[in-house]
N, C-alpha and C positions, 0 to 999 in steps of 0.2 A: 352262781358267782364265778366259778371257774370258767364257765363258757364265755361269760362277758369279758373276763380278763384276756381270754384267748383271742376274742374278737378284736380288741384294741391292739393286741400284739401282731395281728395279721399284717404282713408286709404291704398288702394293698392299701390298708388304711394309712400307713406311713407315707406311701407315695402320694395319696390324696392330700394329706396334711402338708407335705413338702410343696406340692404344686399350688396349693391354696396360699401358702406363705409367699411363694414367688409371685403369684398374681397380685396379692395384697401389696407387696413391696413395689411391684411395677406400677400398680394403680396409683399408689401414693406419690411415686416419683413423677409419673405423668401429670398428676394433679398439680404438683408443685411447679412443674414446667409450664403448664397452662396458666397458672396464677402469675408466674413471673412474666410470661409473655403478655398477659392482659395488662399488668402494671406498666410494662414497657410501652405498650400501645397507648395507654392512658397518658404516660409522660410525654410521648411523642405528640399527642394531640395538644397537650399543654404547650409544648414547644412551638407548634404551628400557630397557636393563638397568641403566644407571647412575642414571637419574633416575626419580622418580615424577612423572607429568605434572601431577598436581594440586598438587605442591609446588615446581614450578619458580618461580624468582624472575625479576624483569625482567632482571637482569644475566646470568642463565643463557642467555636467548635470544640476547643479544648475543654471549656467549662461544661458543655453538654456531654462530652465523652466521660469526664471525670465525675461530675456532680449528678447528672441525670442517669448515668450508667446506661446510656443507650447503646445498643449493639454497634460494634465497630463498623459492620457493613452498612448500617443505616447512616452513620456519620459520613462514610466515604461516598455513599449515594447522594447525600445532601450536597457534599462539596463538589461532586462531579457536575452539578447543575451549571457551574461556571464554565466548564469545558464546552458544554452544549451552546453556551452563549458566546464562546470565543474569548472569554476573559481568562487567558492563561496565567497572567500575573497573579490574579486573585486565587486561582486554584493552587498555584505554586506556593503562595503564602500560607494557605491552609495546610497543605501537606507538610511543609517545613515546620509549622507550629505543632502539628500532631506528632511529628517524628521526635520532638523533644520530650514527649510524655509517654509514648508507647514503648513498652519494654519487651513485649512478647516478640520472639525472634521471627515467627511467621508473619505477624502483622507488620513488623518493621520492614521486612523484605517486600511485602505487598505495597507498602507506602513508597518505598524507594522505586519500585517499578512504575507506580503511578506518576511519581515525580519525574523520573527519567522520560516517560512517555510524554508528559506535558511539556517539558523542556524541548523535546524533539518536535512536537507539533507546533510549538511557539517559535521554532527556528533557532533556539539556543543550543546549537549542536555541541559545542565544547562542554557546556555544563551537563548536557544529557549524557555525553560520553563519560564524564567523571562519575555520574550517578550509576550508570550501568556497570562500570568497573567495580563500584562498591557492592552492587547486587551480586556480582560474580564472587566476591569474597564470602558472601553468605551461602551462595549456591553456584559453584563452578560449572555445573552442568545446565544452567538456566538457559534454555533454548531461545526464549524471547529476548533476553538481554544480549545474547550473542548475535542474533539476527539484526537487532537494532544497531549494535556496534558495527556490524558489517556495513550497513547503509550509511551510518555516520562517517566512518572512515572513507567510504567511497565519495561522499559529498565533500569531505575535507581534502580529497585527492591524496589521501595517505594509502596508496594501493598495497604497499608492503604489509601494513597493519591489517588491511582488509583480507589479504591472502592468509595471514596468520589466523584470523578469525575463521576463515573457511576451513583451515586445517583442523581447528578445534571442533567445528560442526561435523566434519568428516569422521572424527573420532567417536562422535555420538551416533554414527550411522545415519546422519541426516543427508538427504539428497541435495547436493550443492554443485552438481556438474555445470549447470548453466551459469551459476554465479561465478564459478572459477574461470570459465572461458571468458565471460563478460569482463571481470576485473582484470584479467591478464591482457585483454584487448584494450581496455581503458589505460592500463599502464603503458602499453606500447604507444597508444595515440598521444599520451602526454609526455613521452620520453623526449628529452632535449639532446640526446646523444646520437640520434639517427637523422639522416637526411630524408627529404620527402620521398625520394625514390626508394630508399631502404624501407621506409615505413610502408609504402605501397606494396612492395614485394612481400613483406612479412604479414601484412594484413590479408593480402590475397592468399597466401599460404594457409593462414588461419581459416579463411572462408572456405577453401577447398576441403579442409578437415571437418569443419562444422559450419553449416549455413546459417546458424542463428546470429552470426555477426554480420550478416549481409547488409543490414541497414547502416551499421557503423562504417563499413567499408564504403558504401555508396555515398554517405555524407562526406567522408574524407575525400573521395575521388572528385566529387562535385566542387569541393573547395580548393583542392590542391593538384589534382591530376585528371582533368576532364578527358584528355586524349586517351588515357588508359580506360576510362569508363566506356567510351564509345567503342574502343577496340574489343572490349569483352562484354558488351551489353547483352549479347545473346545467352550468356551464361547465368544471367540473373533473372529472378522472378519479378517482372515489371510491376505487377499488381501490388507488391509489397511496398513500393516506394513511388507509386504513380504521382503522389502529391509533389514530390521533389522534382520530378520531370516536368510536371505541369507549370511549376513556377520558375523553371529555368529561363534565363534571358535568351532572347532570340539568337544572339550572336554566339552563345555557348553551345548551340545545338549543331551536331554534325548531320546535316540533312542527307548526305550521301548514304550514311548508315540508316537513317530513318526510312528512306525510300525502300530499303531492302527488308524492313521489318514491318509486318502487317499491323501489329498492335501499336507500335510507335507511330506509324503513319496515321492510324485512326485517332490517336491522342492529339497529334498536332494539326490534323484536319479539324477536329473538334475545337481545338484552341483557336483556330483561325489563321494559323501560320502557313497552312498548305491548302490547296484546292485540288487534290489529286484523287479523292475517293468520294463516292456518293452515299455510301451506307456503311453502317457498322453493326456487328452482331450485338454490341453493347447498347442497350436501349437509350441510356443517357447520352452516350457519344453520338448515336444516330440522330437524336433530336438536335444536338448542337451542330452537327454537320449540316443538317437541313436548314437550321436557322441562319447559319453562316452564308448559305446560298440565297437567302431571302433578299429581295431587292432593297428593303430598308433594314439596316442593321438593328437587330433586337438585342438589347443589353442583358445577356444571360451568360453565366459562367459556371464553374464548378465550386462547390463549397465542400470542404473536407471535414470529417470527424473521425475519431479513432476509438475503436471498441476493444477493450481488454478481453482477450479470449479466456482469461482466467476468472475474473470476477464479473465480467459482462458490463462493467461501468463504461460510460461514454465520456470522452474528453475532447475539448475543442482543439487542442494542440497535441502534437506527438511528444511523448516523453519516453525515454529509454526504460525507466522504471515506473510502473503504474503507481500513482500517488494514493490509490485506494487500497490495493492488496499488496503493493511493493514487489510484485513479480516483475522480472525483467524481460524486455523485448517481446511482449505479449500483445502489442497493439495490432489490430487489423484495420486497414484503411478502408473507409467507406465514403462515397461521394454522392452528392445530389445537385440538382440544378438550383441556382439561386440568381437573383438579380445582380448584375455586374456592379461591384462596389464603386468603381470609378464613375460609372454613369449615375449611381445613386447620389454620390457626393456632388456631382455637377448639378443635379436637380435640386439640391438643397441650397445652392449658392444663388 
């Protein structure tokens, strides 16, 4: 008897019993979780049978969240189907309805972010701005909210507010050097206190300090100071704005400068404005130069597209900020041969 009592008092037995209890509790907890998940899936199937997703009303989502006790993430996923269809107003209505009933702080912040993002995508910039400011009250260090506010203030041309947002991002040790230079340049371009000459000088100084603003400078010079452009053309990387040069009016081109620059000469020979060279190292230009010398004019020109070096998305027009990844001044110009649009239009008449 004594030996049996000693066996039960053995520390090893106590350890085994302890771990057995832990395992049993864990198993019971896991089983309960599986049971709840199974019921949730069952309710979700009932939901799909009961409703047509395209006809759900705002109050239906609230009802499903409260009555069916479906997971919050499932409700959000369901509501996001409207975003994929481009029905921003419907998605906004759902998020607003859910906001009135969600009490959890984390879920409320998530809903506000979704609402702000939907307003942003739908073009309701002022409303989006108000929502993201509310998000910052929940979470002052919310990087997503700050970055959206930066873009919103930029689009609203409130560059001082945008610079304040940049300062906040800098305090979070987020890299915003490009954004800062870009916003300061935009502020300069939109200033009403400077003459065209003063803007040219300041923009040129910014360019000398950081070449990322080159496209902004070139666009400004083409519009307001073409003589300065041709005087300094050798300082610029022509491939980065070749589309702008291609579409320049004949009378805006300084052909004395063009004659002294091999790349410019090839561009305008390819365009058909000159007949001074026979070949180009650029395959596309070489074809155009040859076609321009053909006895019968062949209606071919250049078609441009722009590839974001950050997200690799292609866009048919140049935008200073990529609409896909929102990075700035990341487009690379790419060109291909295409049938001349003017000739194509004439053939349709």
